[in-house]
N, C-alpha and C positions, 0 to 999 in steps of 0.2 A: 698344073694338075689340080682338079677340084677335090674337095673332101670326099665326095662319092667315089671318084676314080681311085683315090688313094686307098680307100677301104676295100677295094676289090682286087688288090694286088694278089698274085697267085700264091696261095698258101701251100700248095703242093710243092712248088719250086722252093719255097722257103724251107720246107721240111727236109729236103734232101741235104741241105747244109747243116741243119740242126742234128741230123743223124750222123754227121762226121764225128770220129773220135776226138776227144779233147785232151788226150794224154793225162798227165797228172795234175793239170791245172783245173781250177774251180772258178766259176763266175759267181760273184756275190753282188746282188742288186740291193743297194741301199735305198730305203723308202722313208720319206719324211713328209710332214704337214707343212704347207707353205704359209706365207704371210696372210693369206685370206682367211685362214682358220678352217677352210673347207677343202681346198685343193690338195692333191697329193703330187709329189715330185719323186723322181727316182733316177739313179745313175748306177752304172755297173763297173766293177773293176775285177781284174784277174788276181787270184791268190794262188799260192803254191801248193796248198793241200786242203783236203775237205775239212769243213768246220764242224766240230763236234758239239760245241755249245756257243752261246752268245759271247762268252768270255774270250773265245778264240778270235773274234772279229776285231780287226784294228779300227780305231777311230779314223774319220776321214773329214773332209771339208768341202765346201761349195761356195759359189758366188751368190750371196744373199741379195745383192742388188737386182738380180734377175728373177727373184721369187717373192718380191715385196717384203723383204726381211732386213734390208740394210741399205745404207747409202753406198754409192759407187766408190767413194773415197776411203771407205773402211768396210769392205764387202765380205771378208772371209767369215764364214760361219762354220761351226763344228758339228759333225754328225756323231752322236754317241749311241752305239748299238745297244738295244734294250731287249729285243725279242727276235728269235730265229725261226724261220719257216722253210720248208722244202719249196723249191721253185717248180711250179706245175707247168711252166712254159718251156724252160730248158731242161727240166727234170734233173734227177740226181746225177752227180753229187752237188749240183748248183743250189744256191740258197737265196731266199729273200730275207733282208735284214731290216726290221723296223727300227727307226732311230729317233731319239730326242734331238732337238736342235738347241745349241748353245751359241750365244753371241760371242763377239771377239774377246770379251772380258770373262768368258766362261760362265756367265749367268744365263739362266733360261731365256730363250726368245719369248716374245710376247704371246705367240700362239703355241708355245710349249706348255700345254695345260697338264701334261702327264706328270711333270716334276712335282707339282703341288698335290695332285691326286695321289701319287705314290706315298707322299709324306702323311696325308690324311688317312689313307688305308692302313698305314703302319700303326696307327693309334687304336685300331679296332680289330686287329688280327684275331683276337680271342673270340670275337663275335661271329667269325666266319661269314661275312656278307657275301651272298650269292646274287648274281645278276643274270638276266636273260634279256636280250634286246631284239626287237622285231623291226628289222630295217625294211621300210617300204621305199620303193623307187619307181621311176617311170622310164620306160624305154622310148627313146626318140630316134628318128632318123637323123642323118647328118644335116638335114634342113631344119632341125629343131622341132619338127612336127611329130606328134605321137605316132609311134610305129604301128602300122596297120590301119590307121584312121583314114577315112576318105580324104583325097587330096584337097578338096574344096568344101568340106562339110564335116559332119559329126557322125559317129556311129549311133546305134540305137541307145536309148536311155539305160542307165545302170540297172542291174538286176540279174542278167544272165551270165555275168563275167566272173564273179567270185568263185574261185576253185573250179572253174569250168573247163570243159574239154571241147575240142573242135576248132578248125581253122577260122571259123567265123566268130569265135569267142576268146580264144587264147592266142594273144599276139606276141610272138618272140620266144616261145618255149625253148627253142634250140639254145639260145644264149643262156637261159636260166639253168638248163640242165648242165651245160658246159661249166658254168660258174660253180654249181653245186659240187661237181666231181673235182674241179680244180681246188676248191677249198678243202675237201676231204684229203686230197693228195698232199696239200701244203701243211696239214696239221691244224688248220683253223677249226675251232670247235663249233662248226655249223650243225644245227640240229633239225632243220627243216626248211621248206619253201612252199609257196602257194601263189596262185594268181589272185590279184586283189579286185576290189569292187569296180574301179575304173578300168576300162580296157587299155591294155599296154602297161598297166601298173602291176607290179609284182612285189613279193615280200620274201626275205629270207630271215631266219632266226639264228642267233648265235647265243650259246650258253647251255647249261649254266656255267658261268665263270666266276671265280672268286677274286674279289679285290681288283687290283690293277690289270689283271689279265683280261677283264671284260673289254676295256678300251683297246688293248693291244690287238685282240682278235677281231673286233669289229672294224678297226681301221684297216687291218690287212685284208679282211673280206671285201671291203670297199675297193681297195687297190686292185685286187684280183678281178673284181667285177669290171672295173674300167678297162683293164687290159683284155679281158675276154670280149668285151663289147667292141674293142678295136677290130678284132678278127671278124666280127659279124657286120661291121659297118654301122654300128649303133652307138648311141650315147646314153649312158646311165645318168639320169637326172635325179638329184635329191632335193629338188625344189619342193617346199611344203605345200604349195598350191600351184602346180604347173599349168592347170587349165582353169580359168575363172568360171564362175557360174555353178550350175548344179552338178558338179563332179566332186568326188571324194578327193581330199588332199592326201598328202603323204606324211606319215609320222614315223616315230621310232619308239613305239611303246616299250616301256622298261619295266621288267618284272624284278621284284626285289624281295629278299628274305634274309633273316638272320637265323642263327642256330636256335634261339629262343622261339622265333616264329614257327619254325619247322617242328617243334616238339609239342607234346600234349599241352593244351591250353594256349597254344600260340596265337589263337585268334584275338585274345585280349591284348597281346603285345602288338599285333597288327593294328588294332583299333586305336591303341595309344599312339602309335606312330602316325596314323592318319590324322589324329587330333593335332599333332605338332605340325604336320604338313599344312593343315588348314590355316594355321596362324602365320604361315610363311609363304603363302601362295605367290606373292609378287617377286620374292627372291628367286623362286624356282622358275617362274616364267622368264625372268631375265637370263637365267642360266641355261635354259633349255633350247635356245637357238643362237647361232653365232652373232646375230644382230640385236641381241638383248630383248627379243620378243617381237621385233618389227617384221620378221619373216612369218612367225607363227600367228600373228594377228590376222593374216589372210586365211589361215586354216582353222583356227579355233573360234568358230563362229556360233557354236551351239547347234549346228546342223551337220549332216553327213558324218554321223558317228563321232562327234566331238563335243566337248564342253565349251562354254563361253569363256574366252580368255580372261575376263574380268571377274569371274565367279569360281569359287571352289566347291566341288561336290564329290561325294563318294557313295557307292552303293554296291550291292551284290549283283553281279551279272549284267550291269548296265553299261553299255558302251558309249553312252552319252555323258558319262561322268568324268571328272578329273582323275579319280582313282576308282578302279574296278576291283572288287574282291571276287575272284572266280567262284562259281556256284559250288564246285567241289570243296573249295576252301571253307566256304560258309557251312557246308555240311559236316566236314571233318573237324572243324574248329582249329585248324592249324594249316600252315603252308606259306603263302606269299600273297602279295598284292601287285597290281599292274598300274603304273603311272602312265596315263595316256597323253600327257601333255608334251613330251619332247618332240621336236620337229625332226623330219627326215634328215636334215643337214646338221643336226646337233653334234657337238663334240662329246663322245661317250665318256671321256675323262671327267668333264665338269658335271655331267648328269649324274654319274655314279658318286662323285664326290659330294654333290649337293644332297643326295639322299642320305649318305652316311652322316654328313654334318647335322642334318635336321633330325633324323630318326635315331641315330646312335649317340652322337656327341651332344644332342639336345640343344643345339644352338637356337637362338631366337633373333628376331630383327631382320632387317633387309640387307645386311652386309655379312659376309663370312668372317668368322673370328680368326685371330692369329694365334698360333701355338709355337712355343719354343721347344726345340728338340735337341 
């Protein structure tokens, strides 16, 4: 059976089984980040009663040798539940469980960036750091070709597709709408969506979220998107530059503010934070994509609404800068700023951690500092 055939299995037949009563049992799907730092894995178990909080979820384990996370000779890895969401696919009382991954010695796995992010966020709780992340992605067919594009060519040049309507401009809206509603049902703090500049490219926004919850909610929104796309026979790509040439790449623009930035006179605090960011540009570039900048170098060219990867810039209402201060923030003299450098496939835990380290903990240099707690 081909990928295309598999994606067309009869969903109506499937639904008649999902409608069957499940008694007092609950299905809990454990979700985790694999050894690539970008992929998500999941597996499901039956529990005896509905889960009221993440503390009710038992720890579990998995074979790390099959997820690029351990050797076969010592393959057991531990799943530590950290966030609980409603399951939009099986519906209540079933749950999605976001997990951290620990190695056999109970130390964080290499791609478990949440553990360190959580510790950094605990140092700045009184500052109430808020984040909002704008996740861009591209819908592909199972042949890895952008959905809706001509089989052997290209659509018309960019211009008519951003926030557009019509079957000749908006490719894949059904999957986008399904994802939006599934996130709302799950309890993900999704706050919007829109068609992007390149045809078949879309964006959803998550936030505002405080501290560690930003990464939790964005990762779960990505997981839900992947599973929704399964039902539509589509692939959601977070490649920062899926189509070379004169086409927009895909980023994950990150909006950031602190309590002081949101109060009267906050623009001065924003400007001071931007000065610190300017001195630490290369540290952030390395943190902002899973390959230390090698993915983002294809996207941050200085064209197609990006800054140049080798240069730092900041301005009001300029989408060609590293840091954009929204026009309303410039007028109100308070609010937030937007870091436009993170790639679509970034890990939100390290992006938010990096912003806190530079802007609140006032770190300098190209390496993160170590703290004893």
